[in-house]
C-alpha positions as CSV (number, residue, x, y, z in Angstrom):
1,X,13.9,13.4,-14.5
2,X,11.4,10.9,-15.0
3,X,13.0,7.7,-16.6
4,X,11.2,5.9,-19.1
5,X,10.8,1.8,-18.5
6,X,11.8,-0.6,-21.0
7,X,10.4,-4.0,-21.8
8,X,13.1,-5.7,-19.4
9,X,12.0,-3.4,-16.5
10,X,8.4,-4.0,-16.9
11,X,8.9,-7.7,-17.1
12,X,11.3,-7.5,-13.9
13,X,8.5,-5.7,-12.1
14,X,5.9,-8.2,-13.3
15,X,8.0,-10.8,-12.1
16,X,8.9,-9.4,-8.6
17,X,5.4,-8.5,-8.1
18,X,4.4,-12.4,-8.6
19,X,7.4,-13.4,-6.4
20,X,9.8,-10.7,-4.8
21,X,12.0,-13.7,-3.7
22,X,12.8,-14.9,-6.9
23,X,16.6,-15.3,-7.0
24,X,18.4,-12.9,-9.7
25,X,19.6,-16.0,-11.4
26,X,16.2,-17.3,-12.1
27,X,14.7,-14.0,-12.9
28,X,17.8,-13.2,-15.6
29,X,16.9,-16.5,-17.1
30,X,13.1,-15.5,-17.3
31,X,13.8,-12.4,-19.2
32,X,17.2,-13.2,-21.2
33,X,19.5,-10.9,-19.4
34,X,22.5,-11.6,-17.2
35,X,22.3,-12.0,-13.2
36,X,24.5,-9.1,-12.9
37,X,22.2,-6.8,-15.5
38,X,19.1,-7.9,-13.6
39,X,20.7,-6.8,-10.0
40,X,21.7,-3.5,-11.3
41,X,18.3,-2.7,-13.2
42,X,16.5,-3.7,-9.8
43,X,18.8,-1.6,-7.8
44,X,17.9,1.5,-10.1
45,X,14.4,0.5,-10.0
46,X,14.6,0.9,-6.2
47,X,16.6,4.3,-6.4
48,X,14.1,5.8,-8.8
49,X,11.4,4.8,-6.5
50,X,9.6,2.2,-8.6
51,X,10.2,-0.3,-6.1
52,X,9.6,1.0,-2.7
53,X,10.3,-2.3,-0.7
54,X,9.3,-5.5,-0.3
55,X,6.1,-7.1,1.6
56,X,4.8,-10.1,3.1
57,X,1.3,-11.5,2.4
58,X,0.5,-14.1,5.0
59,X,-1.1,-17.2,3.3
60,X,-3.6,-19.7,4.8
61,X,-1.1,-21.0,7.7
62,X,-0.9,-17.7,9.5
63,X,-1.3,-17.8,13.2
64,X,-4.7,-17.2,14.7
65,X,-4.1,-13.4,15.3
66,X,-5.4,-12.1,11.9
67,X,-6.0,-8.3,11.3
68,X,-9.5,-6.9,11.6
69,X,-9.8,-4.6,8.7
70,X,-12.1,-1.3,8.3
71,X,-12.5,0.7,5.4
72,X,-13.0,4.7,6.5
73,X,-14.1,7.0,4.2
74,X,-13.1,10.8,5.1
75,X,-14.5,14.0,4.1
76,X,-12.0,16.9,4.0
77,X,-13.0,20.3,5.0
78,X,-11.0,21.5,1.9
79,X,-10.6,18.8,-1.2
80,X,-7.4,20.8,-3.0
81,X,-5.5,21.8,0.3
82,X,-6.0,18.9,2.4
83,X,-2.3,17.9,2.3
84,X,-2.1,18.2,6.2
85,X,-4.7,15.5,6.7
86,X,-2.7,13.1,4.4
87,X,0.5,13.7,6.0
88,X,-0.7,12.9,9.2
89,X,-2.5,9.9,7.9
90,X,1.1,8.8,6.6
91,X,2.1,8.6,10.6
92,X,-0.4,6.2,11.6
93,X,0.7,2.7,11.0
94,X,-2.7,1.1,11.0
95,X,-3.5,3.1,7.9
96,X,-2.4,0.4,5.5
97,X,-3.6,2.2,2.4
98,X,-5.2,5.5,1.5
99,X,-6.9,6.5,-1.7
100,X,-7.9,9.8,-2.9
101,X,-11.3,9.4,-4.8
102,X,-13.4,11.3,-6.9
103,X,-17.2,11.7,-6.2
104,X,-18.8,11.8,-2.7
105,X,-15.7,10.9,-0.6
106,X,-12.3,12.7,-0.3
107,X,-10.3,9.9,0.8
108,X,-10.8,6.0,1.3
109,X,-8.4,4.4,4.2
110,X,-8.0,0.7,4.9
111,X,-7.2,0.4,8.6
112,X,-5.8,-2.9,10.3
113,X,-5.5,-3.8,13.6
114,X,-5.8,-6.8,15.8
115,X,-8.6,-5.9,17.8
116,X,-12.0,-3.6,17.1
117,X,-11.0,-1.3,20.0
118,X,-7.8,-0.3,18.2
119,X,-9.9,0.4,15.2
120,X,-12.0,2.7,17.2
121,X,-9.0,4.5,18.6
122,X,-7.6,5.0,15.2
123,X,-11.0,6.5,13.7
124,X,-11.0,8.6,16.9
125,X,-7.7,10.0,16.2
126,X,-8.5,10.3,12.3
127,X,-11.9,12.1,13.1
128,X,-10.2,14.7,15.2
129,X,-7.6,15.5,12.7
130,X,-7.7,19.2,11.5
131,X,-9.1,19.4,8.1
132,X,-11.3,16.2,8.5
133,X,-15.1,17.2,8.2
134,X,-16.6,13.7,8.8
135,X,-16.1,10.0,8.3
136,X,-17.9,7.0,7.6
137,X,-16.7,3.5,8.9
138,X,-17.4,-0.1,7.5
139,X,-15.7,-3.3,8.9
140,X,-14.7,-5.7,6.1
141,X,-16.3,-9.2,6.9
142,X,-14.1,-10.9,5.0
143,X,-11.2,-10.5,2.3
144,X,-11.6,-12.6,-1.0
145,X,-9.0,-11.1,-3.0
146,X,-5.4,-10.0,-1.4
147,X,-2.6,-9.1,-3.7
């Protein structure tokens, strides 16, 4: 059963999106709930799949080994029954996002790796998947908005 979010849940998600490390006590003060109520709500949001995990977005002081990003546009043989392709993509750790698209392309992937050669190997793996008809790849020159 899908649970409906109330205003407090929405505010918790918004605050955690801004700062996933915010202490429960500070978050509780911001949304006028007790610390224990905030903790219980966060645990429920995690259990219900509304929070899948927490991540780190490296800032400007990041070490020199920054990732190279490429967008891979994928055409599948069958748009409606191409679930095998998506299942295979989930197992490739360099694929950091996958969006199902309307229009010309079926899928848009963001692939990140430390070296361009690794992107080429990932592209070869994706291109050879059964169900993939064609691909088009573009390297990102810079990333100006990253959330």
